[in-house]
DSSP file (Angstrom, degrees, kcal/mol; ACC not computed):
  #  RESIDUE AA STRUCTURE BP1 BP2  ACC     N-H-->O    O-->H-N    N-H-->O    O-->H-N    TCO  KAPPA ALPHA  PHI   PSI    X-CA   Y-CA   Z-CA
    1    1 A M              0   0    0      0, 0.0     2,-0.3     0, 0.0     0, 0.0   0.000 360.0 360.0 360.0 124.7  155.7   60.8   68.8
    2    2 A T        -     0   0    0      0, 0.0     2,-0.4     0, 0.0     0, 0.0  -0.777 360.0-150.8 -99.2 145.0  153.6   63.0   71.2
    3    3 A T        -     0   0    0     -2,-0.3     2,-0.3     3,-0.0     3,-0.0  -0.902  16.1-122.8-115.6 144.2  152.4   66.5   70.4
    4    4 A Q        -     0   0    0     -2,-0.4     2,-0.1     1,-0.1     3,-0.1  -0.653  32.7-112.6 -85.6 138.4  151.7   69.3   72.9
    5    5 A A        -     0   0    0     -2,-0.3     2,-0.1     1,-0.1    60,-0.1  -0.424  36.8-107.0 -71.5 143.1  148.2   70.7   72.8
    6    6 A A        -     0   0    0     58,-0.3    60,-2.8    50,-0.1     2,-0.3  -0.443  38.6-170.9 -69.9 140.2  148.1   74.3   71.5
    7    7 A S  E     -a   66   0A   0     58,-0.2     2,-0.4    -2,-0.1    60,-0.2  -0.947   6.1-172.2-132.5 156.4  147.4   77.0   74.1
    8    8 A L  E     -a   67   0A   0     58,-2.3    60,-2.4    -2,-0.3     2,-0.5  -0.991  13.0-152.2-150.4 133.8  146.7   80.7   73.8
    9    9 A E  E     -a   68   0A   0     -2,-0.4     2,-0.3    58,-0.2    60,-0.2  -0.949  19.5-167.1-111.8 124.1  146.4   83.5   76.3
   10   10 A L  E     -a   69   0A   0     58,-3.2    60,-3.4    -2,-0.5    35,-0.2  -0.732  10.3-138.8-107.8 159.8  144.1   86.4   75.2
   11   11 A E  E     -B   44   0A   0     33,-2.5    33,-2.1    -2,-0.3    60,-0.1  -0.879  28.6-100.7-115.6 147.9  143.8   89.8   76.7
   12   12 A P  E     -B   43   0A   0      0, 0.0     2,-0.5     0, 0.0    31,-0.3  -0.375  38.3-136.8 -63.3 147.6  140.5   91.8   77.3
   13   13 A R        +     0   0    0     29,-2.2    29,-0.1     1,-0.1    31,-0.0  -0.948  28.2 175.6-117.3 125.9  139.9   94.4   74.6
   14   14 A E        +     0   0    0     -2,-0.5     2,-0.4     2,-0.0    -1,-0.1   0.766  62.7  86.1 -90.8 -32.1  138.7   97.9   75.4
   15   15 A T        +     0   0    0      4,-0.1     2,-0.3     5,-0.0     5,-0.0  -0.581  59.0 169.7 -78.6 122.2  138.9   99.2   71.7
   16   16 A L    >   +     0   0    0     -2,-0.4     3,-1.1    14,-0.0     2,-0.1  -0.839  35.3  11.1-128.8 166.9  135.8   98.4   69.7
   17   17 A G  G >  S-     0   0    0     -2,-0.3     3,-1.4     1,-0.2     4,-0.1  -0.368 122.3 -13.0  73.5-143.7  134.2   99.3   66.4
   18   18 A K  G >  S+     0   0    0      1,-0.3     3,-1.1     2,-0.1    -1,-0.2   0.615 121.4  78.9 -71.5 -13.0  136.1  101.2   63.7
   19   19 A K  G X>  +     0   0    0     -3,-1.1     3,-1.1     1,-0.2     4,-0.6   0.570  69.2  85.0 -70.2  -9.9  138.9  102.0   66.2
   20   20 A V  H <>  +     0   0    0     -3,-1.4     4,-2.6     1,-0.3    -1,-0.2   0.619  69.5  79.2 -71.3  -9.2  140.4   98.5   65.9
   21   21 A K  H <> S+     0   0    0     -3,-1.1     4,-2.4     1,-0.2    -1,-0.3   0.916  90.8  53.7 -62.3 -39.1  142.3   99.7   62.8
   22   22 A A  H <> S+     0   0    0     -3,-1.1     4,-1.2     1,-0.2    -1,-0.2   0.895 107.0  50.7 -63.0 -37.8  144.8  101.2   65.2
   23   23 A L  H ><>S+     0   0    0     -4,-0.6     5,-2.5     2,-0.2     3,-0.5   0.947 109.2  51.0 -63.0 -46.2  145.2   97.9   67.0
   24   24 A R  H ><5S+     0   0    0     -4,-2.6     3,-1.5     1,-0.3    -2,-0.2   0.904 107.2  53.5 -59.9 -39.4  145.8   96.1   63.7
   25   25 A R  H 3<5S+     0   0    0     -4,-2.4    -1,-0.3     1,-0.3    -2,-0.2   0.814 106.2  54.0 -65.5 -26.0  148.5   98.7   62.8
   26   26 A A  T <<5S-     0   0    0     -4,-1.2    -1,-0.3    -3,-0.5    -2,-0.2   0.434 126.2-102.5 -86.9   1.6  150.1   97.9   66.2
   27   27 A G  T < 5S+     0   0    0     -3,-1.5    20,-2.4    -4,-0.3     2,-0.4   0.724  81.8 129.0  89.1  22.6  150.2   94.2   65.3
   28   28 A I  E   < -C   46   0A   0     -5,-2.5    -1,-0.3    18,-0.2    18,-0.2  -0.942  45.2-150.2-114.9 131.8  147.2   93.2   67.5
   29   29 A V  E     -C   45   0A   0     16,-3.4    16,-1.5    -2,-0.4     2,-0.2  -0.867  16.7-124.3-101.9 127.8  144.3   91.2   66.2
   30   30 A P  E     -C   44   0A   0      0, 0.0    65,-1.6     0, 0.0     2,-0.3  -0.489  33.6-172.3 -68.7 139.7  140.8   91.5   67.5
   31   31 A V  E     -Cd  43  95A   0     12,-2.8    12,-3.3    63,-0.2     2,-0.4  -0.966  14.9-154.4-135.5 144.9  139.3   88.2   68.7
   32   32 A H  E     -Cd  42  96A   0     63,-2.3    65,-3.3    -2,-0.3     2,-0.5  -0.980   5.4-164.7-120.0 138.1  135.9   87.1   69.9
   33   33 A L  E     +Cd  41  97A   0      8,-1.9     8,-2.6    -2,-0.4     2,-0.3  -0.987  21.5 160.9-119.0 125.3  135.3   84.2   72.2
   34   34 A Y  E     + d   0  98A   0     63,-2.2    65,-2.5    -2,-0.5     2,-0.3  -0.973   4.1 146.1-144.7 160.3  131.8   82.8   72.5
   35   35 A G  E >   -C   38   0A   0      3,-0.7     3,-0.5    -2,-0.3    65,-0.1  -0.970  56.2 -75.8-174.0-177.5  129.9   79.7   73.6
   36   36 A R  T 3  S+     0   0    0     63,-0.3    -1,-0.1    -2,-0.3    64,-0.0   0.902 121.8  33.8 -66.5 -42.6  126.9   78.2   75.1
   37   37 A D  T 3  S+     0   0    0      2,-0.1     2,-0.3    -3,-0.1    -1,-0.2   0.358 113.0  58.8 -99.4   8.1  127.5   79.1   78.7
   38   38 A I  E <  S- C   0  35A   0     -3,-0.5    -3,-0.7    61,-0.1     2,-0.2  -0.922  80.8-111.3-132.4 159.7  129.3   82.4   78.4
   39   39 A D  E     -     0   0A   0     -2,-0.3    -6,-0.1    -5,-0.1    -2,-0.1  -0.587  53.7 -85.6 -82.6 155.1  128.5   85.8   77.0
   40   40 A S  E     -     0   0A   0     -2,-0.2     2,-0.4    -6,-0.1    -6,-0.2  -0.346  47.8-150.1 -61.0 136.8  130.6   86.8   73.9
   41   41 A R  E     - C   0  33A   0     -8,-2.6    -8,-1.9    -3,-0.1     2,-0.7  -0.932   8.7-140.5-118.4 135.0  133.9   88.3   75.0
   42   42 A A  E     + C   0  32A   0     -2,-0.4   -29,-2.2   -10,-0.2   -10,-0.2  -0.853  41.1 159.4 -90.6 114.2  135.8   91.0   73.0
   43   43 A L  E     -BC  12  31A   0    -12,-3.3   -12,-2.8    -2,-0.7     2,-0.3  -0.669  25.2-150.0-128.1-179.6  139.5   90.1   73.3
   44   44 A Q  E     -BC  11  30A   0    -33,-2.1   -33,-2.5   -14,-0.3     2,-0.3  -0.990   9.6-178.6-152.7 158.8  142.8   90.7   71.5
   45   45 A C  E     - C   0  29A   0    -16,-1.5   -16,-3.4    -2,-0.3     2,-0.1  -0.988  38.1 -92.8-157.2 154.7  146.2   89.0   70.9
   46   46 A E  E  >  - C   0  28A   0     -2,-0.3     4,-2.4   -18,-0.2   -18,-0.2  -0.441  38.2-122.9 -68.7 144.1  149.4   89.8   69.1
   47   47 A V  H  > S+     0   0    0    -20,-2.4     4,-2.7     1,-0.2     5,-0.3   0.910 107.9  47.6 -56.3 -51.5  149.5   88.5   65.5
   48   48 A R  H  > S+     0   0    0    -21,-0.2     4,-2.0     1,-0.2    -1,-0.2   0.875 113.2  48.6 -65.2 -39.0  152.6   86.3   65.8
   49   49 A T  H  > S+     0   0    0      2,-0.2     4,-2.1     1,-0.2    -1,-0.2   0.917 114.3  46.5 -64.0 -44.3  151.3   84.6   69.0
   50   50 A L  H  X S+     0   0    0     -4,-2.4     4,-2.1     2,-0.2    -2,-0.2   0.921 112.7  47.2 -64.8 -47.1  147.9   84.0   67.5
   51   51 A L  H  X S+     0   0    0     -4,-2.7     4,-2.8     1,-0.2     5,-0.2   0.894 111.5  52.5 -62.1 -41.1  149.2   82.6   64.1
   52   52 A R  H  X S+     0   0    0     -4,-2.0     4,-2.2    -5,-0.3    -1,-0.2   0.925 111.3  46.5 -64.5 -42.5  151.6   80.3   66.0
   53   53 A A  H  X S+     0   0    0     -4,-2.1     4,-1.6     2,-0.2    -1,-0.2   0.895 113.1  48.3 -63.4 -41.0  148.9   78.9   68.2
   54   54 A I  H  X>S+     0   0    0     -4,-2.1     5,-3.0     2,-0.2     4,-0.6   0.906 113.5  47.6 -63.5 -44.1  146.5   78.4   65.2
   55   55 A S  H ><5S+     0   0    0     -4,-2.8     3,-0.9     1,-0.2    -2,-0.2   0.911 109.8  52.9 -66.5 -38.8  149.3   76.7   63.2
   56   56 A Q  H 3<5S+     0   0    0     -4,-2.2    -1,-0.2     1,-0.3    -2,-0.2   0.831 106.2  54.0 -67.4 -32.4  150.2   74.5   66.2
   57   57 A A  H 3<5S-     0   0    0     -4,-1.6     6,-2.8    -5,-0.1    -1,-0.3   0.557 132.0 -90.0 -76.0 -11.0  146.5   73.4   66.5
   58   58 A G  T <<5 -     0   0    0     -3,-0.9     3,-0.3    -4,-0.6    -3,-0.2   0.596  70.0 -72.6 110.8  13.4  146.5   72.3   62.8
   59   59 A G  S > <S-     0   0    0     -5,-3.0     3,-2.0     1,-0.2    21,-0.2  -0.455  83.8 -31.8  99.9-172.6  145.4   75.4   60.9
   60   60 A E  T 3  S+     0   0    0      1,-0.3    -1,-0.2    -2,-0.1    20,-0.1   0.830 143.6  31.5 -57.3 -38.6  142.1   77.2   60.6
   61   61 A Y  T 3  S+     0   0    0     -3,-0.3    -1,-0.3    18,-0.1    -2,-0.1  -0.130 100.4 120.6-111.5  38.1  140.0   74.1   60.8
   62   62 A G    <   -     0   0    0     -3,-2.0    -4,-0.3     1,-0.2     3,-0.1   0.175  68.7 -50.0 -84.4-158.4  142.4   72.2   63.2
   63   63 A Q        -     0   0    0     -6,-2.8    17,-0.2     1,-0.1    -1,-0.2  -0.337  64.3 -91.5 -74.5 156.0  142.0   70.8   66.6
   64   64 A P        -     0   0    0      0, 0.0     2,-0.3     0, 0.0   -58,-0.3  -0.336  45.1-151.5 -61.2 150.3  140.6   72.8   69.6
   65   65 A M  E     - E   0  78A   0     13,-3.3    13,-2.6   -60,-0.1     2,-0.6  -0.829  20.7 -99.3-124.7 162.7  143.1   74.6   71.7
   66   66 A S  E     -aE   7  77A   0    -60,-2.8   -58,-2.3    -2,-0.3     2,-0.4  -0.740  42.3-170.7 -82.9 121.9  143.4   75.7   75.3
   67   67 A V  E     +aE   8  76A   0      9,-3.4     9,-2.9    -2,-0.6     2,-0.3  -0.964   7.8 177.3-120.8 127.4  142.4   79.3   75.7
   68   68 A S  E     -aE   9  75A   0    -60,-2.4   -58,-3.2    -2,-0.4     2,-0.5  -0.831  23.0-131.4-124.1 164.8  142.8   81.5   78.8
   69   69 A I  E >   -a   10   0A   0      5,-0.5     3,-2.2    -2,-0.3   -58,-0.2  -0.969  30.9-108.8-119.5 124.5  142.2   85.1   79.4
   70   70 A A  T 3  S+     0   0    0    -60,-3.4     3,-0.1    -2,-0.5   -61,-0.0  -0.186 103.2  16.9 -51.1 130.2  144.8   87.3   81.1
   71   71 A G  T 3  S+     0   0    0      1,-0.3     2,-0.3   -60,-0.1    -1,-0.3   0.398 109.9  94.1  87.7  -3.8  143.9   88.3   84.6
   72   72 A E    <   -     0   0    0     -3,-2.2    -1,-0.3     2,-0.1    -3,-0.2  -0.892  69.8-126.5-121.3 151.7  141.2   85.5   85.0
   73   73 A S        +     0   0    0     -2,-0.3    -4,-0.0    -3,-0.1    -3,-0.0  -0.568  68.8  43.8 -88.8 158.1  141.4   82.0   86.4
   74   74 A G        -     0   0    0     -2,-0.2    -5,-0.5    -6,-0.0     2,-0.3   0.052  67.3-120.8  92.9 157.2  140.3   79.0   84.3
   75   75 A E  E     -E   68   0A   0     -7,-0.1     2,-0.3     2,-0.0    -7,-0.2  -0.918  13.0-143.9-131.3 159.5  140.7   77.9   80.7
   76   76 A Y  E     -E   67   0A   0     -9,-2.9    -9,-3.4    -2,-0.3     2,-0.7  -0.904  14.4-132.5-118.9 151.5  138.4   77.1   77.9
   77   77 A T  E     +E   66   0A   0     -2,-0.3    23,-2.5    23,-0.3     2,-0.3  -0.947  43.5 169.2-103.4 117.4  138.7   74.6   75.2
   78   78 A A  E     -EF  65  99A   0    -13,-2.6   -13,-3.3    -2,-0.7     2,-0.3  -0.951  26.3-153.6-134.5 145.8  138.0   76.5   71.9
   79   79 A A  E     - F   0  98A   0     19,-2.7    19,-2.9    -2,-0.3     2,-0.3  -0.896  36.9 -98.1-116.3 152.9  138.2   76.0   68.2
   80   80 A T  E     - F   0  97A   0     -2,-0.3    17,-0.3   -17,-0.2     3,-0.1  -0.528  37.2-179.5 -66.9 126.3  138.6   78.6   65.5
   81   81 A S  E     -     0   0A   0     15,-3.5     2,-0.3     1,-0.4    -1,-0.2   0.813  67.0  -5.6 -92.8 -43.2  135.1   79.3   64.2
   82   82 A E  E     - F   0  96A   0     14,-1.4    14,-3.1     2,-0.0     2,-0.4  -0.974  54.4-162.8-156.6 138.1  136.1   81.9   61.6
   83   83 A I  E     - F   0  95A   0     -2,-0.3     2,-0.5    12,-0.2    12,-0.2  -0.996  15.2-151.0-122.4 127.0  139.2   83.7   60.5
   84   84 A Q  E     - F   0  94A   0     10,-3.0     9,-3.4    -2,-0.4    10,-1.1  -0.849  13.0-168.3-102.1 128.4  138.9   86.9   58.4
   85   85 A W  E     - F   0  92A   0     -2,-0.5     7,-0.2     7,-0.2     6,-0.1  -0.819  28.3-113.4-112.1 151.7  141.7   87.7   56.1
   86   86 A D     >  -     0   0    0      5,-2.7     4,-2.0    -2,-0.3     5,-0.1  -0.788  24.2-147.7 -81.2 125.3  142.3   91.0   54.1
   87   87 A P  T  4 S+     0   0    0      0, 0.0    -1,-0.1     0, 0.0    -2,-0.0   0.766  92.0  45.0 -69.9 -27.7  141.9   90.0   50.5
   88   88 A R  T  4 S+     0   0    0      1,-0.1    -2,-0.0     3,-0.1    -3,-0.0   0.888 128.0  20.4 -83.8 -41.4  144.5   92.6   49.3
   89   89 A T  T  4 S-     0   0    0      2,-0.1     3,-0.1     0, 0.0    -1,-0.1   0.724  91.5-127.5-106.1 -23.0  147.4   92.1   51.7
   90   90 A G     <  +     0   0    0     -4,-2.0     2,-0.1     1,-0.3     3,-0.0   0.489  59.0 145.3  87.8   1.4  146.7   88.6   53.2
   91   91 A D        -     0   0    0     -6,-0.1    -5,-2.7     1,-0.1     2,-0.4  -0.412  56.8-107.1 -76.4 150.1  146.9   90.0   56.7
   92   92 A I  E     + F   0  85A   0     -7,-0.2    -7,-0.2     1,-0.2     3,-0.1  -0.655  35.8 179.4 -81.4 134.1  144.6   88.5   59.4
   93   93 A L  E     -     0   0A   0     -9,-3.4     2,-0.3    -2,-0.4    -8,-0.2   0.792  58.4 -11.6-101.4 -42.5  141.8   90.8   60.4
   94   94 A H  E     - F   0  84A   0    -10,-1.1   -10,-3.0   -65,-0.1     2,-0.4  -0.984  51.1-152.6-164.8 151.1  139.7   89.0   63.0
   95   95 A V  E     -dF  31  83A   0    -65,-1.6   -63,-2.3    -2,-0.3     2,-0.5  -0.998   4.8-156.7-134.6 138.1  139.3   85.6   64.6
   96   96 A D  E     -dF  32  82A   0    -14,-3.1   -15,-3.5    -2,-0.4   -14,-1.4  -0.958  10.3-163.6-112.4 125.6  136.2   84.0   66.2
   97   97 A F  E     -dF  33  80A   0    -65,-3.3   -63,-2.2    -2,-0.5     2,-0.5  -0.939   3.4-157.6-106.3 133.3  136.8   81.2   68.8
   98   98 A R  E     -dF  34  79A   0    -19,-2.9   -19,-2.7    -2,-0.4     2,-0.3  -0.946  19.0-125.9-111.1 129.1  133.9   79.0   69.7
   99   99 A I  E     - F   0  78A   0    -65,-2.5   -63,-0.3    -2,-0.5     2,-0.3  -0.576  26.9-150.6 -74.9 130.2  134.0   77.1   73.0
  100  100 A V        -     0   0    0    -23,-2.5   -23,-0.3    -2,-0.3     2,-0.2  -0.767  18.8-105.9-104.7 151.2  133.5   73.4   72.5
  101  101 A S              0   0    0     -2,-0.3    -1,-0.0     1,-0.1   -23,-0.0  -0.480 360.0 360.0 -75.2 141.7  132.0   71.0   75.0
  102  102 A S              0   0    0     -2,-0.2    -1,-0.1   -25,-0.0    -2,-0.0   0.458 360.0 360.0 -81.8 360.0  134.4   68.7   76.8
């Protein structure tokens, strides 16, 4: 049985700091993508799309996935580095993706 590699498309994020609460209320999760050869990028993704991709990759500490940024060419192979959860509600607050070497 073959499995399809997880892929995720992220969007650039303009809202930073404490204003991300409005994003979360709208069902959007702030995301950071970082790695050795790129600057840290502030990105965002819809909650359902993000959770589906993380689940498809095997969970929080699963396999790396293919990550692309809307409006840009190229893809990155990235793994979840950290997922922050709200301890009271269990909602996802923030995700860090780390680019892995091929």
